[in-house]
C-alpha positions as a LaTeX table, in Angstrom:
\begin{tabular}{lrrr}
\hline
Residue & $x$ (\AA) & $y$ (\AA) & $z$ (\AA) \\
\hline
Met1 & $-26.86$ & 18.97 & $-28.80$ \\
Thr2 & $-29.64$ & 17.42 & $-26.88$ \\
Glu3 & $-30.04$ & 18.47 & $-23.27$ \\
Ile4 & $-31.93$ & 16.15 & $-20.93$ \\
Ala5 & $-33.35$ & 17.70 & $-17.75$ \\
Glu6 & $-33.72$ & 14.90 & $-15.26$ \\
Asn7 & $-37.02$ & 14.49 & $-13.50$ \\
Pro8 & $-36.23$ & 15.18 & $-9.82$ \\
Ala9 & $-38.83$ & 12.64 & $-8.76$ \\
Glu10 & $-36.89$ & 9.86 & $-10.52$ \\
Pro11 & $-33.22$ & 10.46 & $-9.83$ \\
Lys12 & $-32.02$ & 7.06 & $-11.17$ \\
Ile13 & $-31.35$ & 6.68 & $-14.87$ \\
Pro14 & $-32.93$ & 3.63 & $-16.50$ \\
Asp15 & $-30.36$ & 0.96 & $-17.38$ \\
Asn16 & $-27.78$ & 3.10 & $-15.47$ \\
Tyr17 & $-25.55$ & 3.59 & $-18.52$ \\
Ser18 & $-23.68$ & 0.37 & $-17.75$ \\
Asp19 & $-22.58$ & 0.09 & $-21.47$ \\
Ile20 & $-20.33$ & 3.15 & $-21.01$ \\
Gly21 & $-18.13$ & 1.32 & $-18.56$ \\
Lys22 & $-15.71$ & 2.91 & $-16.16$ \\
Val23 & $-14.82$ & 6.61 & $-16.41$ \\
Val24 & $-11.69$ & 7.80 & $-14.71$ \\
Val25 & $-11.51$ & 11.57 & $-14.00$ \\
Leu26 & $-8.06$ & 13.13 & $-13.89$ \\
Ser27 & $-7.87$ & 16.45 & $-12.17$ \\
Gly28 & $-4.81$ & 17.98 & $-10.53$ \\
Ser29 & $-7.00$ & 19.70 & $-7.94$ \\
Phe30 & $-9.95$ & 18.25 & $-6.03$ \\
Pro31 & $-11.69$ & 19.30 & $-2.85$ \\
Pro32 & $-10.75$ & 20.68 & $-0.44$ \\
Met33 & $-7.91$ & 22.14 & $-2.50$ \\
Pro34 & $-8.72$ & 25.73 & $-3.50$ \\
Cys35 & $-9.33$ & 25.62 & $-7.27$ \\
Gly36 & $-12.44$ & 26.48 & $-9.27$ \\
Val37 & $-11.64$ & 23.80 & $-11.91$ \\
Gly38 & $-11.14$ & 21.15 & $-9.22$ \\
Asp39 & $-14.46$ & 22.08 & $-7.60$ \\
Ser40 & $-16.17$ & 21.82 & $-10.99$ \\
Ala41 & $-14.59$ & 18.45 & $-11.69$ \\
Trp42 & $-15.88$ & 17.22 & $-8.34$ \\
Glu43 & $-19.43$ & 18.53 & $-8.90$ \\
Leu44 & $-19.60$ & 17.01 & $-12.35$ \\
Ala45 & $-18.20$ & 13.58 & $-11.20$ \\
Arg46 & $-20.69$ & 13.50 & $-8.32$ \\
Glu47 & $-23.62$ & 14.18 & $-10.65$ \\
Leu48 & $-22.46$ & 11.60 & $-13.22$ \\
Phe49 & $-22.18$ & 9.04 & $-10.46$ \\
Ala50 & $-25.73$ & 9.84 & $-9.32$ \\
Met51 & $-26.86$ & 9.22 & $-12.92$ \\
Gly52 & $-25.39$ & 5.73 & $-12.89$ \\
Ile53 & $-21.93$ & 6.24 & $-14.38$ \\
Asp54 & $-19.16$ & 4.03 & $-12.99$ \\
Ile55 & $-16.71$ & 6.78 & $-12.07$ \\
Glu56 & $-13.45$ & 7.14 & $-10.09$ \\
Ala57 & $-11.01$ & 10.02 & $-9.79$ \\
Val58 & $-7.20$ & 10.25 & $-9.78$ \\
Thr59 & $-5.88$ & 13.42 & $-8.25$ \\
Asp60 & $-3.25$ & 15.11 & $-6.15$ \\
Thr61 & $-2.01$ & 13.86 & $-2.75$ \\
His62 & $-3.30$ & 17.04 & $-1.17$ \\
Ala63 & $-6.90$ & 16.13 & $-2.10$ \\
Leu64 & $-8.87$ & 14.12 & 0.42 \\
Pro65 & $-9.77$ & 10.45 & $-0.12$ \\
Cys66 & $-13.24$ & 9.22 & 0.58 \\
Asn67 & $-12.35$ & 7.74 & 3.94 \\
Tyr68 & $-11.51$ & 11.16 & 5.25 \\
Asp69 & $-14.27$ & 12.71 & 7.40 \\
Asp70 & $-14.69$ & 16.36 & 8.36 \\
Asp71 & $-17.41$ & 18.95 & 8.23 \\
Asp72 & $-16.67$ & 20.08 & 4.71 \\
Phe73 & $-15.81$ & 16.93 & 2.86 \\
Ser74 & $-17.16$ & 13.72 & 4.34 \\
His75 & $-17.39$ & 10.07 & 3.20 \\
Asp76 & $-21.13$ & 10.51 & 2.81 \\
Ser77 & $-20.67$ & 13.34 & 0.32 \\
Cys78 & $-18.20$ & 11.33 & $-1.71$ \\
Pro79 & $-19.90$ & 8.20 & $-3.07$ \\
Phe80 & $-17.23$ & 7.33 & $-5.69$ \\
Pro81 & $-13.55$ & 6.37 & $-5.14$ \\
Ile82 & $-11.00$ & 9.16 & $-5.03$ \\
His83 & $-7.33$ & 8.09 & $-5.49$ \\
Asn84 & $-5.20$ & 10.95 & $-4.13$ \\
Val85 & $-1.94$ & 9.36 & $-5.22$ \\
Ile86 & $-0.12$ & 11.89 & $-7.51$ \\
Pro87 & 2.69 & 13.78 & $-5.60$ \\
Asn88 & 3.76 & 15.99 & $-8.51$ \\
Trp89 & 2.66 & 16.93 & $-11.99$ \\
Gly90 & 6.05 & 17.36 & $-13.61$ \\
Leu91 & 7.53 & 14.97 & $-16.15$ \\
Ser92 & 9.03 & 12.92 & $-13.38$ \\
Gly93 & 5.52 & 12.07 & $-12.22$ \\
Ile94 & 4.16 & 10.88 & $-15.51$ \\
Lys95 & 4.84 & 7.16 & $-14.86$ \\
Lys96 & 2.95 & 7.33 & $-11.62$ \\
Ile97 & $-0.01$ & 8.98 & $-13.39$ \\
Val98 & $-0.04$ & 6.39 & $-16.17$ \\
Arg99 & 0.15 & 3.43 & $-13.78$ \\
Ser100 & $-2.65$ & 4.92 & $-11.59$ \\
Ile101 & $-4.91$ & 5.29 & $-14.57$ \\
Glu102 & $-4.19$ & 1.95 & $-16.30$ \\
Arg103 & $-4.67$ & $-0.15$ & $-13.17$ \\
Leu104 & $-8.24$ & 1.14 & $-12.97$ \\
Glu105 & $-8.88$ & $-0.13$ & $-16.48$ \\
Pro106 & $-11.15$ & 2.69 & $-17.66$ \\
Lys107 & $-12.93$ & 2.81 & $-21.00$ \\
Ile108 & $-12.81$ & 6.65 & $-20.82$ \\
Leu109 & $-10.23$ & 8.99 & $-19.30$ \\
His110 & $-11.72$ & 12.40 & $-18.66$ \\
Ile111 & $-9.11$ & 15.08 & $-18.10$ \\
His112 & $-9.84$ & 18.51 & $-16.66$ \\
Tyr113 & $-7.28$ & 21.12 & $-17.64$ \\
Pro114 & $-5.80$ & 23.39 & $-16.37$ \\
Thr115 & $-5.95$ & 23.25 & $-12.61$ \\
Lys116 & $-4.04$ & 25.12 & $-10.00$ \\
Ala117 & $-2.16$ & 22.04 & $-8.81$ \\
Tyr118 & $-0.69$ & 21.34 & $-12.29$ \\
Gly119 & 1.26 & 24.59 & $-12.09$ \\
Thr120 & 3.82 & 24.58 & $-14.89$ \\
Gly121 & 4.21 & 20.80 & $-14.80$ \\
Leu122 & 4.18 & 19.07 & $-18.14$ \\
Ala123 & 3.01 & 15.59 & $-17.20$ \\
Val124 & $-0.62$ & 16.08 & $-18.39$ \\
Pro125 & 0.30 & 17.74 & $-21.71$ \\
Phe126 & 2.46 & 14.75 & $-22.52$ \\
Leu127 & 0.10 & 12.19 & $-21.00$ \\
Thr128 & $-2.40$ & 12.06 & $-23.86$ \\
Met129 & 0.34 & 11.65 & $-26.42$ \\
Leu130 & 1.92 & 8.90 & $-24.31$ \\
Leu131 & $-1.29$ & 6.96 & $-23.96$ \\
His132 & $-1.99$ & 7.37 & $-27.69$ \\
Ala133 & 1.55 & 6.07 & $-28.51$ \\
Arg134 & 1.05 & 3.05 & $-26.22$ \\
Arg135 & $-2.15$ & 2.29 & $-28.17$ \\
Arg136 & $-4.19$ & 1.81 & $-25.06$ \\
Lys137 & $-7.81$ & 1.28 & $-25.82$ \\
Ile138 & $-8.80$ & 4.21 & $-23.61$ \\
Lys139 & $-10.95$ & 6.97 & $-25.12$ \\
Ile140 & $-9.82$ & 10.40 & $-24.01$ \\
Val141 & $-12.21$ & 13.28 & $-23.26$ \\
Val142 & $-10.53$ & 16.61 & $-22.38$ \\
Thr143 & $-12.36$ & 19.49 & $-20.82$ \\
Leu144 & $-10.37$ & 22.70 & $-21.41$ \\
His145 & $-11.80$ & 25.18 & $-18.90$ \\
Glu146 & $-10.05$ & 28.15 & $-20.47$ \\
Phe147 & $-7.95$ & 28.95 & $-23.52$ \\
Lys148 & $-8.65$ & 32.31 & $-25.22$ \\
Leu149 & $-7.29$ & 34.51 & $-22.46$ \\
Ser150 & $-4.61$ & 32.12 & $-21.14$ \\
His151 & $-0.90$ & 32.87 & $-21.22$ \\
His152 & 0.64 & 31.76 & $-24.60$ \\
Leu153 & 2.57 & 28.96 & $-22.88$ \\
Arg154 & $-0.60$ & 27.68 & $-21.19$ \\
Arg155 & $-2.35$ & 27.79 & $-24.55$ \\
Gln156 & 0.41 & 25.65 & $-26.03$ \\
Ala157 & 0.11 & 23.18 & $-23.19$ \\
Ser158 & $-3.65$ & 23.07 & $-23.62$ \\
Phe159 & $-3.16$ & 22.24 & $-27.31$ \\
Met160 & $-0.82$ & 19.42 & $-26.37$ \\
Val161 & $-3.41$ & 18.02 & $-23.94$ \\
Ser162 & $-6.20$ & 18.15 & $-26.57$ \\
Glu163 & $-4.20$ & 17.04 & $-29.62$ \\
Ser164 & $-4.56$ & 13.29 & $-28.98$ \\
Ala165 & $-8.05$ & 13.53 & $-27.40$ \\
Asp166 & $-11.07$ & 11.82 & $-28.86$ \\
Ala167 & $-13.35$ & 14.69 & $-27.77$ \\
Ile168 & $-12.73$ & 18.27 & $-26.63$ \\
Val169 & $-15.16$ & 20.07 & $-24.36$ \\
Met170 & $-14.95$ & 23.83 & $-23.80$ \\
Pro171 & $-17.25$ & 26.24 & $-21.93$ \\
Cys172 & $-18.59$ & 28.03 & $-25.03$ \\
Pro173 & $-18.24$ & 28.27 & $-28.82$ \\
Leu174 & $-15.96$ & 31.31 & $-28.46$ \\
Glu175 & $-13.31$ & 29.20 & $-26.68$ \\
Ile176 & $-13.57$ & 26.48 & $-29.37$ \\
Glu177 & $-13.14$ & 29.01 & $-32.11$ \\
Ala178 & $-10.06$ & 30.45 & $-30.36$ \\
Leu179 & $-8.52$ & 26.97 & $-30.07$ \\
Ile180 & $-9.15$ & 26.18 & $-33.75$ \\
Asp181 & $-7.92$ & 29.58 & $-34.94$ \\
Arg182 & $-4.60$ & 28.98 & $-33.21$ \\
His183 & $-4.29$ & 25.21 & $-33.93$ \\
Lys184 & $-5.99$ & 24.14 & $-37.17$ \\
Ser185 & $-5.03$ & 20.51 & $-36.56$ \\
Val186 & $-7.76$ & 20.09 & $-33.95$ \\
Glu187 & $-10.52$ & 21.33 & $-36.27$ \\
Glu188 & $-11.60$ & 17.84 & $-37.33$ \\
Lys189 & $-11.92$ & 16.56 & $-33.77$ \\
Asn190 & $-15.27$ & 16.28 & $-31.94$ \\
His191 & $-15.91$ & 19.53 & $-30.15$ \\
Tyr192 & $-18.59$ & 20.24 & $-27.55$ \\
Ala193 & $-19.62$ & 23.52 & $-26.01$ \\
Ile194 & $-20.85$ & 22.70 & $-22.45$ \\
Pro195 & $-21.02$ & 25.40 & $-19.76$ \\
Val196 & $-19.44$ & 25.08 & $-16.30$ \\
Gly197 & $-22.02$ & 24.67 & $-13.60$ \\
Pro198 & $-22.12$ & 26.50 & $-10.29$ \\
Val199 & $-19.74$ & 25.62 & $-7.54$ \\
Gly200 & $-21.45$ & 25.34 & $-4.20$ \\
Pro201 & $-24.71$ & 23.97 & $-2.69$ \\
Ser202 & $-27.94$ & 23.78 & $-4.67$ \\
Pro203 & $-30.94$ & 25.88 & $-3.51$ \\
Asp204 & $-33.47$ & 23.16 & $-4.56$ \\
Pro205 & $-33.86$ & 21.22 & $-1.25$ \\
Ile206 & $-34.48$ & 24.34 & 0.90 \\
Pro207 & $-38.16$ & 25.31 & 1.42 \\
Asp208 & $-39.07$ & 28.96 & 0.79 \\
Glu209 & $-39.95$ & 29.63 & 4.49 \\
Met210 & $-36.62$ & 28.18 & 5.63 \\
Lys211 & $-34.83$ & 30.43 & 3.03 \\
Arg212 & $-36.53$ & 33.51 & 4.57 \\
Gln213 & $-35.55$ & 32.48 & 8.03 \\
Leu214 & $-31.94$ & 31.72 & 7.06 \\
Arg215 & $-31.68$ & 35.07 & 5.30 \\
Gln216 & $-32.83$ & 36.93 & 8.37 \\
Thr217 & $-30.55$ & 34.95 & 10.71 \\
Val218 & $-27.42$ & 35.66 & 8.68 \\
Arg219 & $-28.29$ & 39.32 & 8.14 \\
Asp220 & $-28.78$ & 39.71 & 11.91 \\
Ser221 & $-25.34$ & 38.19 & 12.52 \\
Trp222 & $-23.89$ & 40.74 & 10.06 \\
Lys223 & $-25.83$ & 43.53 & 11.82 \\
Val224 & $-27.54$ & 44.43 & 8.57 \\
Gly225 & $-30.94$ & 46.15 & 8.63 \\
Asp226 & $-33.91$ & 45.12 & 6.56 \\
Asp227 & $-33.47$ & 48.14 & 4.25 \\
Asp228 & $-29.71$ & 47.77 & 3.90 \\
Val229 & $-28.36$ & 46.41 & 0.61 \\
Val230 & $-25.76$ & 43.67 & 0.69 \\
Leu231 & $-23.48$ & 43.06 & $-2.26$ \\
Ile232 & $-21.84$ & 39.63 & $-2.61$ \\
His233 & $-18.63$ & 38.68 & $-4.43$ \\
Tyr234 & $-17.92$ & 34.95 & $-4.41$ \\
Gly235 & $-14.63$ & 33.26 & $-5.24$ \\
Thr236 & $-10.93$ & 33.57 & $-4.45$ \\
Pro237 & $-9.75$ & 37.12 & $-5.08$ \\
Thr238 & $-7.45$ & 37.28 & $-8.08$ \\
Lys239 & $-6.31$ & 40.13 & $-10.32$ \\
Ser240 & $-8.74$ & 39.31 & $-13.11$ \\
Lys241 & $-11.78$ & 39.47 & $-10.78$ \\
Gly242 & $-11.86$ & 43.36 & $-10.79$ \\
Leu243 & $-12.08$ & 43.85 & $-7.07$ \\
Glu244 & $-9.94$ & 46.96 & $-7.27$ \\
Val245 & $-12.51$ & 48.41 & $-9.68$ \\
Leu246 & $-15.32$ & 47.41 & $-7.29$ \\
Phe247 & $-13.60$ & 49.18 & $-4.36$ \\
Lys248 & $-13.24$ & 52.40 & $-6.44$ \\
Ala249 & $-16.93$ & 52.14 & $-7.29$ \\
Leu250 & $-17.80$ & 51.78 & $-3.60$ \\
Lys251 & $-15.77$ & 54.97 & $-2.86$ \\
Trp252 & $-17.65$ & 56.77 & $-5.61$ \\
Leu253 & $-20.96$ & 55.60 & $-4.06$ \\
Lys254 & $-19.86$ & 56.65 & $-0.62$ \\
Asp255 & $-19.19$ & 60.18 & $-1.94$ \\
Glu256 & $-22.75$ & 60.10 & $-3.26$ \\
Gly257 & $-24.15$ & 59.11 & 0.12 \\
Glu258 & $-24.73$ & 55.40 & $-0.55$ \\
Thr259 & $-22.91$ & 52.87 & 1.65 \\
Pro260 & $-23.92$ & 49.30 & 0.73 \\
Arg261 & $-22.20$ & 46.43 & 2.53 \\
Leu262 & $-19.91$ & 44.16 & 0.51 \\
Met263 & $-19.35$ & 40.53 & 1.52 \\
Ile264 & $-16.42$ & 38.74 & $-0.14$ \\
Ala265 & $-16.56$ & 34.93 & 0.23 \\
Gly266 & $-13.43$ & 33.17 & $-0.87$ \\
Asp267 & $-9.89$ & 32.30 & 0.22 \\
Phe268 & $-8.28$ & 35.43 & 1.71 \\
Cys269 & $-4.77$ & 35.37 & 3.10 \\
Pro270 & $-3.32$ & 38.90 & 3.30 \\
Lys271 & $-0.40$ & 37.69 & 5.41 \\
Glu272 & 0.63 & 35.12 & 2.78 \\
Asp273 & $-0.64$ & 36.64 & $-0.51$ \\
Glu274 & 0.78 & 40.02 & $-1.64$ \\
Phe275 & $-2.24$ & 40.76 & $-3.84$ \\
His276 & $-4.61$ & 40.04 & $-1.01$ \\
Glu277 & $-2.60$ & 42.35 & 1.18 \\
Leu278 & $-2.82$ & 45.03 & $-1.48$ \\
Leu279 & $-6.58$ & 44.67 & $-1.64$ \\
Glu280 & $-6.90$ & 45.03 & 2.08 \\
Lys281 & $-4.76$ & 48.16 & 2.08 \\
Gln282 & $-6.77$ & 49.63 & $-0.75$ \\
Thr283 & $-10.04$ & 49.38 & 1.23 \\
Ile284 & $-8.36$ & 51.27 & 4.08 \\
Gly285 & $-6.87$ & 53.86 & 1.78 \\
Leu286 & $-10.27$ & 54.51 & 0.15 \\
Gly287 & $-12.04$ & 54.71 & 3.49 \\
Ile288 & $-14.44$ & 51.83 & 2.70 \\
Asn289 & $-12.93$ & 49.17 & 4.92 \\
Lys290 & $-15.91$ & 49.33 & 7.36 \\
Gln291 & $-18.22$ & 48.43 & 4.44 \\
Val292 & $-16.19$ & 45.44 & 3.29 \\
Thr293 & $-16.23$ & 42.11 & 5.11 \\
Trp294 & $-13.79$ & 39.46 & 4.19 \\
Leu295 & $-15.63$ & 36.24 & 4.91 \\
Gly296 & $-12.78$ & 33.99 & 3.72 \\
Arg297 & $-13.27$ & 30.43 & 2.49 \\
Arg298 & $-16.50$ & 29.26 & 4.11 \\
Arg299 & $-17.73$ & 25.74 & 4.85 \\
Ile300 & $-20.17$ & 24.39 & 2.31 \\
Glu301 & $-23.11$ & 24.46 & 4.73 \\
Glu302 & $-22.51$ & 28.15 & 5.42 \\
Leu303 & $-22.90$ & 29.25 & 1.77 \\
Pro304 & $-26.74$ & 29.02 & 1.49 \\
Gly305 & $-27.09$ & 31.55 & 4.28 \\
Ile306 & $-24.51$ & 33.85 & 2.76 \\
Phe307 & $-26.14$ & 33.77 & $-0.68$ \\
Leu308 & $-29.69$ & 34.14 & 0.66 \\
Ala309 & $-28.67$ & 37.11 & 2.88 \\
Ser310 & $-27.24$ & 38.98 & $-0.18$ \\
Asp311 & $-29.16$ & 41.24 & $-2.56$ \\
Ile312 & $-26.87$ & 41.74 & $-5.59$ \\
Gly313 & $-23.93$ & 39.76 & $-6.91$ \\
Val314 & $-21.10$ & 41.94 & $-8.27$ \\
Phe315 & $-18.47$ & 40.43 & $-10.66$ \\
Pro316 & $-16.56$ & 43.14 & $-12.53$ \\
Phe317 & $-14.20$ & 40.77 & $-14.36$ \\
Leu318 & $-11.45$ & 42.69 & $-16.13$ \\
Asp319 & $-11.52$ & 40.27 & $-19.09$ \\
Gly320 & $-15.33$ & 40.21 & $-19.28$ \\
Trp321 & $-17.69$ & 37.51 & $-18.06$ \\
Ser322 & $-17.35$ & 34.01 & $-19.56$ \\
Tyr323 & $-18.82$ & 30.55 & $-19.17$ \\
Arg324 & $-15.69$ & 29.47 & $-17.16$ \\
Arg325 & $-16.70$ & 31.82 & $-14.29$ \\
Ser326 & $-18.26$ & 29.18 & $-12.01$ \\
Ser327 & $-18.16$ & 31.60 & $-9.04$ \\
Met328 & $-20.70$ & 33.87 & $-10.70$ \\
Thr329 & $-22.96$ & 31.05 & $-11.87$ \\
Gly330 & $-22.81$ & 29.78 & $-8.21$ \\
Val331 & $-24.45$ & 33.00 & $-7.06$ \\
Leu332 & $-26.83$ & 33.17 & $-10.04$ \\
Ala333 & $-28.07$ & 29.67 & $-9.20$ \\
Trp334 & $-29.54$ & 31.09 & $-6.01$ \\
Asp335 & $-31.66$ & 33.51 & $-8.06$ \\
Ile336 & $-29.55$ & 36.50 & $-7.04$ \\
Pro337 & $-29.42$ & 39.32 & $-9.63$ \\
Ile338 & $-25.95$ & 40.00 & $-11.03$ \\
Ile339 & $-23.99$ & 42.98 & $-12.24$ \\
Thr340 & $-20.95$ & 41.93 & $-14.30$ \\
Thr341 & $-18.89$ & 43.05 & $-17.26$ \\
Tyr342 & $-19.68$ & 42.55 & $-20.96$ \\
Pro343 & $-18.31$ & 39.27 & $-22.38$ \\
Asp344 & $-15.74$ & 39.31 & $-25.14$ \\
Gly345 & $-18.08$ & 38.26 & $-27.92$ \\
Glu346 & $-21.68$ & 37.19 & $-28.13$ \\
Ile347 & $-23.10$ & 34.82 & $-25.50$ \\
His348 & $-26.72$ & 34.57 & $-26.44$ \\
Glu349 & $-28.01$ & 32.75 & $-23.38$ \\
Ile350 & $-27.03$ & 35.55 & $-21.09$ \\
Glu351 & $-27.72$ & 38.58 & $-23.25$ \\
Asp352 & $-30.76$ & 40.79 & $-22.61$ \\
Gln353 & $-31.57$ & 39.12 & $-19.33$ \\
Asp354 & $-33.53$ & 41.02 & $-16.73$ \\
Lys355 & $-31.55$ & 39.21 & $-14.01$ \\
Val356 & $-28.13$ & 40.32 & $-15.31$ \\
Arg357 & $-26.82$ & 43.75 & $-15.98$ \\
Phe358 & $-23.62$ & 44.58 & $-17.85$ \\
Val359 & $-21.06$ & 47.39 & $-17.58$ \\
Glu360 & $-17.81$ & 47.98 & $-19.37$ \\
Pro361 & $-14.73$ & 46.32 & $-17.83$ \\
Asn362 & $-12.33$ & 48.36 & $-15.78$ \\
Asp363 & $-14.75$ & 51.29 & $-15.41$ \\
Pro364 & $-15.42$ & 52.08 & $-11.72$ \\
Lys365 & $-17.83$ & 54.95 & $-12.53$ \\
Ala366 & $-19.93$ & 52.77 & $-14.86$ \\
Leu367 & $-20.18$ & 50.10 & $-12.21$ \\
Ala368 & $-21.00$ & 52.68 & $-9.53$ \\
Thr369 & $-23.68$ & 54.25 & $-11.76$ \\
Ser370 & $-25.29$ & 50.89 & $-12.37$ \\
Leu371 & $-25.33$ & 50.21 & $-8.63$ \\
Leu372 & $-26.65$ & 53.66 & $-7.85$ \\
Ser373 & $-29.65$ & 53.22 & $-10.08$ \\
Leu374 & $-30.70$ & 50.37 & $-7.78$ \\
Leu375 & $-29.53$ & 51.67 & $-4.41$ \\
Ala376 & $-31.33$ & 55.00 & $-4.85$ \\
Asn377 & $-34.49$ & 53.35 & $-6.17$ \\
Pro378 & $-35.74$ & 50.54 & $-3.91$ \\
Lys379 & $-38.59$ & 49.75 & $-6.31$ \\
Ala380 & $-36.13$ & 49.19 & $-9.20$ \\
Leu381 & $-34.07$ & 46.95 & $-6.94$ \\
Glu382 & $-37.15$ & 44.85 & $-6.11$ \\
Val383 & $-38.02$ & 44.50 & $-9.83$ \\
Phe384 & $-34.36$ & 43.45 & $-10.47$ \\
Lys385 & $-34.48$ & 40.85 & $-7.73$ \\
Ala386 & $-37.85$ & 39.51 & $-8.80$ \\
Ala387 & $-36.96$ & 39.18 & $-12.47$ \\
Lys388 & $-37.16$ & 35.73 & $-14.09$ \\
Asn389 & $-33.98$ & 33.70 & $-14.23$ \\
Pro390 & $-34.06$ & 31.31 & $-17.21$ \\
Leu391 & $-30.30$ & 30.82 & $-16.83$ \\
Met392 & $-30.79$ & 28.59 & $-13.75$ \\
Glu393 & $-31.78$ & 25.64 & $-15.92$ \\
His394 & $-28.92$ & 26.30 & $-18.33$ \\
Phe395 & $-26.36$ & 25.92 & $-15.48$ \\
Arg396 & $-27.92$ & 23.04 & $-13.55$ \\
Trp397 & $-25.44$ & 20.21 & $-13.05$ \\
Lys398 & $-28.01$ & 17.59 & $-13.93$ \\
Asn399 & $-28.44$ & 19.10 & $-17.38$ \\
Ile400 & $-24.69$ & 19.61 & $-17.78$ \\
Ala401 & $-23.99$ & 15.99 & $-16.76$ \\
Ala402 & $-26.53$ & 14.71 & $-19.30$ \\
Lys403 & $-24.55$ & 16.54 & $-22.03$ \\
Tyr404 & $-21.31$ & 14.86 & $-20.88$ \\
Val405 & $-23.10$ & 11.45 & $-21.06$ \\
Lys406 & $-23.74$ & 12.21 & $-24.71$ \\
Val407 & $-20.07$ & 12.98 & $-25.21$ \\
Tyr408 & $-19.06$ & 9.66 & $-23.62$ \\
Arg409 & $-21.51$ & 7.73 & $-25.78$ \\
Asp410 & $-20.25$ & 9.56 & $-28.90$ \\
Val411 & $-16.58$ & 8.65 & $-28.35$ \\
Leu412 & $-17.57$ & 5.03 & $-27.64$ \\
Asn413 & $-19.74$ & 4.97 & $-30.75$ \\
Leu414 & $-22.76$ & 3.86 & $-28.67$ \\
Thr415 & $-26.32$ & 4.49 & $-29.71$ \\
Pro416 & $-28.10$ & 7.40 & $-28.04$ \\
His417 & $-29.49$ & 6.47 & $-24.68$ \\
Pro418 & $-33.29$ & 6.92 & $-24.35$ \\
Pro419 & $-34.25$ & 9.92 & $-22.27$ \\
Leu420 & $-35.81$ & 9.59 & $-18.86$ \\
Gln421 & $-39.55$ & 9.34 & $-18.59$ \\
Asn422 & $-41.14$ & 12.76 & $-18.25$ \\
Ser423 & $-37.78$ & 14.40 & $-19.02$ \\
Glu424 & $-37.52$ & 17.59 & $-21.01$ \\
Lys425 & $-35.27$ & 18.22 & $-23.93$ \\
Gly426 & $-33.58$ & 21.55 & $-24.29$ \\
\hline
\end{tabular}
């Protein structure tokens, strides 16, 4: 597929893609609801709108409409209409969903699946079949954010969502292969492997000197010295993130005389979430609680300082790294080196990168050993931090959005749109 990297000096697309018509995004979760898929749907929609796509979103009643104004999610940051009108995602809500979509008269319906808000509701799995049966002239694009490692009932629901789609987008070829292996009937459909971009602010608008000042300010607030190493884990703590492994690795390092600080930025509710309570107790039991800081869910404007003040991103996923892990790419986008776990299968773009190191999943000693090689050797750490990061371009939302424009044009049988002047093709 052709990738178009937009020229930052010319943010508007010639002819503004008006022939594509209206695109309606359907996502069960949308900001400020805590959900990585919802955050990704928002980031993509915002970038597509900036490129000239006529886009609107239909989502849950718990999402915020554009006329809502607070520090995190303001009218200014939401240039396209958000219709937060869906109260439930069970079968009883399907008529409301259909009416909400059809009254907007889209040429394309772009569904993001699964999201946290969908839960076990079956409205979306039956939605595509219903629209197909009604013979509505709406092209359907489905982005399946995960499949291979999903629960078997979730995989069946994902198949139902995609079966009547005109195009299926998944984060990488491995996910597409897993879908086809399980459901041969979707093999003849149009499939696209498009990565998930980073969730969070972009580092591009911040001058280097301001970055250095922001780093120092935040580290001072954390009472971290210039020579201290700060580890960052970004995203809501869940069982698959491998935090229990990371805590054991910190204990191992402490016994070796190394005590790096660990900042965990993401929703953390130990009084309401049993797993979060378990994690908190584990840090106390291992004697590393003074090294671990639970930052919680931070406002969007606070994230640049948190990322810039950190030295190494640590993501020991139990199921291995994959393209659906937008939390890790969010840190990588800030040019922070990463230690993570080997992916399940080949992912060529991220293999043999100086900016990313891999360890085996569920192996605290391997993770600790990899960290120790950097903590005990400041020069090696500096080389690691200064390494080139070619993945930054791969995960830029502008490039990802350009690939989705190609998907839209394909399903509408439109001729390819000419690239921007001075643009680069990947």
